[in-house]
C-alpha positions, -999 to +999 in steps of 0.1 A: +244+690+322+270+709+348+261+746+359+285+768+364+286+791+398+269+821+375+243+802+364+232+786+394+233+822+410+210+832+383+187+802+386+183+810+423+175+845+416+146+834+396+132+814+428+103+788+421+106+791+388+139+774+381+130+741+400+105+714+392+094+702+431+112+727+450+082+753+456+087+781+483+122+779+480+138+813+492+177+827+487+183+858+502+214+868+481+218+903+501+222+886+534+258+883+552+264+845+552+240+837+525+267+839+496+271+813+474+304+792+483+322+767+467+340+733+478+359+713+456+331+692+446+298+717+448+285+753+447+263+756+474+237+781+490+219+783+523+181+787+512+151+780+532+122+760+518+087+770+537+108+787+564+129+754+569+166+760+561+186+740+538+218+740+519+211+736+483+241+724+462+246+716+426+277+697+415+305+712+396+316+680+379+305+645+366+326+630+392+312+651+421+276+642+410+287+605+411+304+608+446+268+627+457+250+600+445+269+574+461+270+591+493+232+596+497+225+562+486+249+548+512+233+569+539+197+561+530+207+524+534+225+529+565+213+529+603+228+566+605+195+582+621+215+608+634+222+625+601+201+652+587+184+648+555+204+643+524+189+633+492+196+641+452+168+655+431+173+645+395+170+672+366+155+697+395+171+728+383+165+748+351+198+772+341+213+788+313+241+777+300+269+798+282+251+799+251+218+810+265+204+777+263+181+762+289+193+732+304+182+709+337+208+696+365+207+675+395+208+693+429+216+679+463+193+690+491+209+690+526+187+701+556+208+722+581+200+717+617+189+746+639+221+758+656+256+771+650+288+758+637+312+744+660+339+771+653+312+796+665+299+775+693+335+771+711+336+810+712+309+810+742+293+775+747+307+758+778+335+729+771+314+700+792+285+707+771+306+705+737+321+674+750+288+656+761+277+664+725+309+651+708+306+617+732+271+612+718+283+618+683+313+596+687+288+568+700+266+569+670+295+572+645+309+542+660+278+520+660+274+525+624+310+530+614+298+562+601+332+581+588+326+617+573+357+621+552+360+657+563+353+663+596+361+698+607+345+724+628+331+744+601+313+708+592+295+702+626+265+722+638+262+725+675+222+724+676+196+737+695+189+703+708+224+704+726+236+678+702+267+678+672+252+676+640+278+667+609+271+683+577+284+680+541+286+642+536+298+643+499+328+620+514+311+600+540+308+562+541+295+536+566+307+504+578+345+519+582+369+504+609+369+519+644+400+532+642+390+559+612+360+570+634+382+576+663+406+596+645+379+619+632+367+628+669+400+628+682+407+656+659+377+674+668+381+668+705+418+683+702+402+713+684+375+718+715+406+713+741+427+740+720+399+767+718+391+765+756+427+762+770+439+785+794+474+795+787+503+787+812+532+809+819+556+788+798+535+784+768+550+802+737+536+822+709+535+808+671+521+825+643+504+844+663+484+817+683+493+803+717+505+766+713+500+745+746+530+732+765+546+700+754+536+707+717+570+700+701+577+732+679+611+739+692+619+703+678+606+713+641+632+729+616+601+740+600+563+740+609+534+754+584+501+771+594+473+747+596+456+738+563+425+714+572+432+712+608+470+699+602+505+716+598+529+704+575+562+699+595+601+694+586+630+677+606+660+679+585+649+664+550+619+645+561+585+661+561+556+650+582+524+667+601+515+680+636+477+689+646+464+723+645+480+728+682+514+718+671+514+681+684+533+657+662+503+634+645+524+618+619+560+614+622+585+631+596+590+602+570+583+617+535+607+632+513+582+658+501+544+664+512+518+688+503+494+704+527+461+687+537+430+693+516+397+676+526+415+649+549+440+641+519+474+648+513+500+640+485+534+628+499+566+614+487+591+584+501+622+568+487+600+544+473+575+566+456+548+593+453+512+585+470+482+600+488+476+597+528+448+604+551+452+624+583+458+592+604+490+584+579+471+556+563+481+553+525+449+561+504+471+559+472+503+534+478+535+553+477+547+538+447+546+561+417+568+586+400+543+613+408+509+620+421+490+652+418+453+661+429+429+675+404+416+707+417+382+703+397+373+669+401+389+660+435+406+625+423+443+618+421+464+614+392+495+591+391+522+581+367+546+555+369+568+556+335+544+560+305+515+546+322+490+571+342+462+560+366+436+576+382+421+572+420+387+583+433+387+599+471+389+566+486+419+554+467+399+531+442+417+530+407+390+544+382+412+543+347+446+531+336+461+552+307+489+537+285+505+569+272+504+609+278+480+611+249+453+594+262+459+604+294+454+643+285+421+633+270+404+614+297+418+637+321+402+665+306+372+648+308+375+639+348 
C-alpha cells in the first residue's frame, strides 16, 4: 500500500507504535527545518533514531518504490563505501488509509552525515576546503562510476569530517561512463565558483543576481531563471540551456524546451520530441509526436500516432500501448 503525506505525518506522530523495527525513533514536527517535505518520488522527514539523524522516506507511487529498491540494491552491491547507509525496510510502517483501515508500507531509511548542506556551507566555508572535498568526491565517484542523477547543492552535505557526502540516491546508478560523472562534478564546481565569485566592474545584473563576465546573456533573446541549476535560453526560434551562471551549457537547437527537473528536460526538434539530461544526452530519443513528464510517477510518456510509450527515468521502455483507451488505463496506474 502507498500512504499519503497526511497518513505519513500521522504515523510519525504515533512514534514507535507505527514501526516494526525502528525503535527509539523521534520526529520533532515543531522544529524549524523538520517539516515533512515531498520530492517527485517520496515524502520524507528528518528523524533521529537513538540520537542518530536519518531521513525517513515513504514512496508515493509504486514506481517510486521500485526505483528505491533498485537504487538500494545497486548501491549495496557496489564498492561505493563513501555513501551513507541507504536501505529499504519492508512493511515497516503502519498507517491508516482514507477509510481508516490500518495498512503497512515499505520505508526507506537514509542515514544523514553530520554537517550542513552545500548551499549553506558555501556561505562561510573557504572555497579551498570545498574544492578539496569536491576533488575527493570526484575521485570516489569516478572509481565506481557512481552517478547520482540529481546532484545539486541541496543533495550534498559538507560534513564535520571535511568531506562532501551525497544524499538522496533515488536516481543513482553505478558503472556509468566517466563523462557522466564528470558532468555532475563540473556543475557543482561551477556552483562553488559562482557563489564565491568577487564581482568585477564590468559585470551585469540579471534577475537580481550578478553574472560573471563572459556569461553570454547579451547574446540571448531570452533567458529564464534557474531551474535545477539550469536556465532555459532562446536565440531566435531555437531553445537551449545555460548553467545557473548564464554560461551556455547546451547550444540552442530545440524548437521547444521545458525547464529541467531532476536532471531531465522534455525537448522537441524538427525530428520530434524526447528527453535529455544536463549534458544534452538523449535519454528518450527525439523522434516522437509528443513527450511529457508524469509528475506523480517521474516517468515519461511519449506518443507516435496512435501508439503510446512509457519510459522510466533512465529512458528504458516500460510499456507500449496500441490506443488511447489502453494508454489512459495503464497511465492511471503508473
